[in-house]
C-alpha positions in Angstrom: -9.2 -22.5 -14.3 -12.7 -23.6 -13.2 -13.3 -26.4 -10.7 -15.9 -26.7 -8.0 -14.6 -27.6 -4.5 -15.9 -27.4 -0.9 -15.5 -24.5 1.6 -16.4 -23.7 5.2 -16.4 -20.7 7.4 -16.0 -21.5 11.1 -16.4 -19.4 14.2 -13.3 -20.1 16.2 -13.6 -19.2 19.9 -10.4 -18.8 22.0 -9.8 -17.3 25.4 -7.7 -14.5 23.8 -10.5 -13.6 21.3 -12.7 -14.9 18.6 -12.0 -15.0 14.9 -13.3 -16.9 11.8 -11.5 -19.5 9.8 -12.1 -19.6 6.1 -11.3 -23.1 4.8 -11.0 -23.8 1.0 -10.5 -27.3 -0.3 -7.5 -27.4 -2.6 -7.6 -29.2 -5.9 -6.0 -32.7 -5.9 -6.3 -36.0 -7.7 -9.6 -37.8 -6.8 -7.9 -40.5 -4.8 -5.7 -38.1 -2.9 -6.5 -36.3 0.4 -7.5 -32.7 -0.3 -5.8 -30.3 2.2 -7.7 -27.2 3.2 -6.1 -23.8 2.5 -6.9 -21.7 5.6 -7.2 -18.0 6.5 -8.0 -16.4 9.8 -10.5 -13.7 9.3 -11.1 -10.8 11.7 -14.9 -10.9 10.9 -17.4 -12.4 8.6 -17.6 -11.3 4.9 -20.0 -8.4 4.3 -22.2 -7.5 1.3 -20.1 -4.4 0.6 -17.7 -4.9 -2.3 -15.6 -2.0 -1.0 -14.9 -3.4 2.4 -11.6 -5.3 3.0 -11.5 -7.8 5.8 -8.1 -8.3 7.4 -7.0 -12.0 7.0 -4.0 -14.1 7.9 -2.9 -17.1 6.0 -2.5 -19.9 8.5 -1.3 -23.5 8.3 -3.3 -25.8 5.9 -5.9 -27.9 7.7 -6.8 -31.6 7.1 -10.0 -32.4 5.3 -11.7 -33.7 8.5 -11.9 -30.0 9.7 -14.3 -29.1 6.9 -17.3 -30.1 8.9 -15.8 -30.2 12.4 -17.9 -28.7 15.3 -16.6 -28.7 18.8 -13.3 -28.5 20.7 -10.0 -28.4 18.9 -7.4 -30.7 20.6 -4.5 -29.2 22.3 -6.5 -26.5 24.1 -6.9 -24.4 20.9 -10.5 -23.4 21.6 -13.6 -24.7 19.8 -15.1 -24.2 16.4 -18.7 -24.0 15.0 -19.5 -23.9 11.3 -21.3 -20.8 10.3 -21.3 -21.4 6.5 -20.6 -24.4 4.2 -20.9 -24.9 0.6 -19.1 -25.3 -2.7 -16.8 -22.8 -4.4 -15.4 -22.4 -7.8 -11.7 -21.5 -8.1 -11.8 -18.8 -10.7 -8.1 -18.0 -10.6 -5.2 -18.7 -8.2 -1.7 -17.5 -7.7 0.5 -17.7 -4.7 -0.5 -14.2 -3.5 -4.1 -14.0 -4.9 -7.1 -16.4 -4.9 -10.3 -15.4 -6.8 -13.2 -17.6 -5.8 -17.0 -17.8 -6.4 -18.6 -19.0 -3.2 -21.9 -20.9 -3.5 -22.9 -21.4 0.1 -26.1 -22.0 2.0 -26.4 -18.3 2.6 -23.3 -16.6 1.3 -23.0 -16.4 -2.5 -20.7 -14.3 -4.7 -17.2 -13.7 -5.9 -14.4 -12.9 -3.4 -10.7 -12.2 -3.8 -8.1 -13.1 -1.1 -5.0 -11.1 -1.8 -1.7 -10.5 -0.1 -0.9 -6.9 0.5 2.2 -5.3 2.0 0.5 -5.4 5.5 -0.9 -8.9 5.1 -3.8 -10.7 3.5 -7.3 -9.3 2.9 -10.6 -10.7 1.8 -12.8 -8.5 -0.4 -16.0 -9.0 -2.4 -15.3 -8.9 -6.1 -18.8 -8.0 -7.2 -22.4 -8.4 -6.1 -22.9 -10.8 -3.2 -25.8 -12.1 -1.3 -25.6 -13.0 2.3 -28.3 -14.5 4.4 -27.9 -14.5 8.2 -24.6 -16.1 9.1 -25.3 -17.0 12.7 -22.5 -17.4 15.2 -22.6 -20.5 17.4 -25.2 -22.3 15.3 -25.2 -26.0 15.8 -25.9 -28.3 12.9 -27.4 -31.7 13.0 -25.0 -34.5 12.4 -22.0 -32.3 13.3 -19.1 -34.0 15.2 -18.8 -33.0 18.8 -15.6 -34.9 19.4 -12.2 -33.1 19.6 -10.6 -32.6 16.3 -7.4 -34.3 15.2 -4.3 -33.1 17.0 -1.8 -32.7 14.2 -3.5 -29.7 12.4 -3.8 -26.2 13.7 -6.9 -24.1 13.5 
């Protein structure tokens, strides 16, 4: 299975603590809306292939959240994109996603896998990572509150 889709990593700030959202566009017919599979990450991906990052599978997001920057409606904090790009879905099963990220700064293969204690994200080979800056504003980003019917 090989298909190039879009992805984003967002810094999600909440009063109870920050985390990162990894959003992966899901395959769908061209005319259909493409929901974003979403995981909450404890921290940003690292260059070390041996490091597992705790992750939590969260509710799918709507496509509009792929480039959203600003407050999330319903008092659910605010988000800032820290990385965007395309990804290739190398293989996918219900409990394991193998992806090749081709981002502005983050490039490489990663595996999201469900373990007995929850999900984890791990590099699956050599990666390159430029500086992924938290709180970085991007020109042309939306600053209006996001849609209210999707969680983040």
